Each structure stands twice: as C-alpha cells, then as structure tokens.
C-alpha positions in Angstrom: -66.7 116.3 302.1 -63.0 116.3 302.7 -61.3 119.7 302.4 -57.7 119.7 301.3 -55.0 121.7 303.0 -53.5 124.4 300.7 -51.4 127.5 300.8 -50.3 130.0 298.3 -46.5 129.8 297.6 -45.5 132.3 294.9 -46.7 134.6 292.1 -44.4 135.3 289.2 -43.9 135.6 285.5 -40.4 134.2 285.3 -38.9 130.8 286.3 -36.8 132.5 289.0 -40.0 133.6 290.7 -41.7 130.2 290.6 -41.9 127.8 293.5 -39.2 125.2 293.8 -40.1 122.2 291.6 -39.9 119.7 294.4 -43.4 118.1 294.1 -45.5 116.8 291.2 -47.3 119.8 289.6 -50.6 120.2 287.9 -51.4 123.3 285.8 -55.0 124.7 285.4 -55.5 126.9 282.4 -58.2 128.0 279.9 -59.9 130.9 278.2 -60.6 134.0 280.3 -63.8 133.6 282.3 -63.9 129.8 282.0 -64.4 129.4 285.7 -60.9 128.4 286.6 -60.6 130.0 290.0 -64.0 128.7 291.0 -63.0 125.2 290.0 -59.7 125.4 292.0 -61.6 126.5 295.1 -64.2 123.7 294.6 -61.4 121.2 294.1 -59.7 122.1 297.4 -63.0 123.0 299.2 -61.4 126.4 300.2 -63.7 129.3 299.2 -61.0 132.0 298.7 -57.9 130.0 297.8 -57.9 131.3 294.2 -59.3 134.8 293.6 -62.7 134.7 291.9 -63.8 137.7 289.8 -66.5 138.6 287.4 -63.9 140.5 285.5 -61.9 138.3 283.1 -58.2 138.5 283.1 -57.6 139.0 286.8 -54.9 136.3 287.0 -51.8 137.9 285.5 -49.0 135.7 286.8 -48.4 132.0 287.4 -49.8 131.4 290.9 -48.3 128.4 292.7 -50.1 126.6 295.5 -49.0 123.7 297.7 -51.8 121.3 298.3 -51.9 118.4 300.7 -54.1 115.4 300.0 -56.4 113.9 297.3 -59.2 111.4 297.8 -57.4 108.8 300.0 -53.9 110.1 300.2 -52.2 112.9 302.1 -49.4 113.2 299.7 -48.6 116.9 298.8 -48.6 118.2 295.3 -48.4 121.6 293.6 -51.1 123.4 291.7 -50.3 126.1 289.2 -53.0 128.7 288.3 -52.2 130.1 284.8 -53.5 133.4 283.3 -56.5 132.9 281.0 -55.9 133.2 277.2 -58.2 135.0 274.8 -58.8 138.0 277.0 -59.7 140.6 274.4 -59.7 143.7 276.7 -56.1 143.3 277.6 -53.7 145.2 275.5 -52.0 143.4 272.6 -48.6 143.8 274.4 -50.0 142.4 277.6 -51.5 139.4 275.8 -48.2 138.8 274.1 -46.4 138.7 277.5 -49.0 136.3 278.9 -48.6 134.0 275.8 -44.9 133.8 276.1 -45.0 133.3 279.8 -47.6 130.5 279.6 -45.8 128.7 276.8 -42.4 128.9 278.4 -43.8 127.6 281.6 -45.5 124.7 279.9 -42.4 123.8 277.9 -39.8 124.1 280.7 -41.4 123.3 284.0 -39.6 120.1 284.9 -42.0 118.8 287.5 -45.2 119.5 285.5 -47.2 116.2 285.3 -50.4 117.3 283.6 -52.3 120.3 282.3 -56.0 120.5 283.1 -57.3 122.5 280.1 -60.6 124.0 281.0 -63.3 124.3 278.4 -66.7 126.1 278.9 -69.3 123.4 278.4 -71.9 126.0 277.5 -70.2 126.9 274.2 -69.6 125.4 270.9 -66.0 124.6 270.0 -63.9 127.8 270.3 -60.9 128.2 268.0 -58.6 129.3 270.8 -59.3 126.1 272.7 -58.8 123.9 269.7 -55.5 125.7 268.9 -54.3 125.1 272.5 -55.2 121.4 272.3 -53.3 121.1 269.1 -50.3 122.9 270.5 -50.2 120.8 273.7 -50.4 117.7 271.5 -47.6 118.8 269.2 -45.4 119.5 272.2 -46.1 116.2 273.9 -47.4 117.9 277.0 -49.9 115.6 278.9 -53.3 117.1 279.4 -56.9 116.4 280.3 -59.9 118.3 279.0 -62.1 119.7 281.8 -65.5 120.9 280.7 -66.7 123.6 283.2 -70.1 125.1 284.2 -72.0 121.9 283.4 -74.8 123.1 285.8 -75.6 126.1 283.6 -77.2 123.9 280.8 -79.4 120.8 280.8 -77.3 117.5 280.7 -78.4 116.8 277.1 -77.1 120.2 275.9 -73.9 119.8 277.8 -73.3 116.4 276.3 -74.1 117.7 272.8 -71.5 120.5 273.2 -68.9 118.1 274.4 -69.7 115.7 271.5 -69.2 118.6 269.1 -65.8 119.4 270.6 -64.8 115.7 270.4 -66.0 115.5 266.7 -63.9 118.5 265.9 -60.8 116.9 267.5 -61.4 113.7 265.5 -60.5 115.7 262.4 -56.9 115.7 263.5 -56.6 113.3 266.5 -56.6 109.5 266.3 -56.9 109.0 270.0 -59.0 111.6 271.9 -57.7 113.0 275.2 -59.4 112.2 278.5 -62.4 114.4 279.4 -64.0 115.3 282.7 -67.2 117.2 283.1 -67.4 119.6 286.1 -69.5 122.1 288.0 -68.1 124.3 290.7 -71.7 124.7 292.0 -72.6 121.0 292.3 -69.0 119.7 292.8 -69.4 117.4 289.8 -66.1 116.1 288.6 -64.2 116.7 291.8 -63.6 113.1 292.6 -62.5 112.4 289.0 -59.9 115.1 289.0 -58.5 114.2 292.5 -58.4 110.5 291.5 -56.4 111.4 288.4 -54.0 113.4 290.5 -53.7 110.7 293.0 -52.8 108.1 290.4 -50.2 110.3 288.8 -48.7 111.2 292.2 -48.3 107.5 292.8 -46.2 107.1 289.7 -44.1 110.1 290.8 -43.4 108.3 294.0 -42.2 105.2 292.1 -40.1 107.2 289.6 -38.7 109.7 292.2 
C-alpha cells in the first residue's frame, strides 16, 4: 500500500500562526476521542504523524501538515488537524477558546476545500455532531461525513447506526451529505477519502 509523504508545518490558535494558505486544504474534525489522529495516520500510512492518545482532548491547536500524493497523483495538499469538540473534562473557558478558534478557522481559511467531519459509527446520533452538521450547512462550508471505528461493530450494526444518523438529518436536509465509512485498523475508506481529495485537487489546479 502506497505511503504518502507528509511533514508537520505549524501549530497555532491564530491565523498568524497557521501555515501559508498556498495549497488546497482539508480539515479533519470531530468529537473528542472519535479516532481522528488514528484516521490521519492511516490515511497517510505514517504511524506517528498525528499524535494518538487514549486521553481525549490532546489536540489543542490547529495542526497543519503538508502531504504529497493521493491515489494516483503526487500533487501536494495540506491537512489541518482540528481540536475535538465536546470534551467535557476541559474547563469551560478552554472549551470556549477551542470553539471560537475552530469556527474562525472554518469561516476564514481561504484555501479550505473541504471538512471531513468524523462521526463515531458505534454511537447513535449525538447532538453535538448534528449541531456541527447544521452549522456547516448554514455557513455553506463543504463537508463529508466520515464514520469511524467501523471495525468495532458488526457491519449490520454499523449500517444501522449510519442509517439512524441519515434519518435524523432528513428532518432538516433535502439532500444528504456524502458519507464514507472508515476503520483505521482495516484501512477501510482510505481509497474513498484519497480519491475525493484527488478529485478536488484537480479542480483547484484548473481554478488556480
């Protein structure tokens, strides 16, 4: 399996500390402990690119990485690892800082092409995830739902939980967002995510 080349660029909470927006960028975000770091490492096939921890809330800043390659292209792009939301053990003040930072990043990052919103496939629909989907939709920010940890349940149970989430969205959405089911253990969904990035990168080339 092809490994991608990747390097950490910057870590910061303010735009002045972010990497220069010179490449198409993709943000990965989700509730704390959703498996974001494991997914990023699986995607790039680099074990310790993003720091994995059993303690939720370890990512406190926007972490930028430069990545080279997708499935068939060597075109570089940027990956942004965002702090998890819904981390109850952080102080109220700290959670408020994270929320402002995340939302300002999402609204103002000029080269942001797509948000991969990670959802734990083991769980029934969570209000914090539904609220984030609604907010992204209202702000017109492109996103894809990425259901994680699919290997932790039987396929029928995973499909049932995803179906519940989609039914909940149908209450307010006419057209449902794209969904990808993943597992960092089995590498499920890797090709789909990289193919999506490659397609969007191609449009960036034409527009740029």
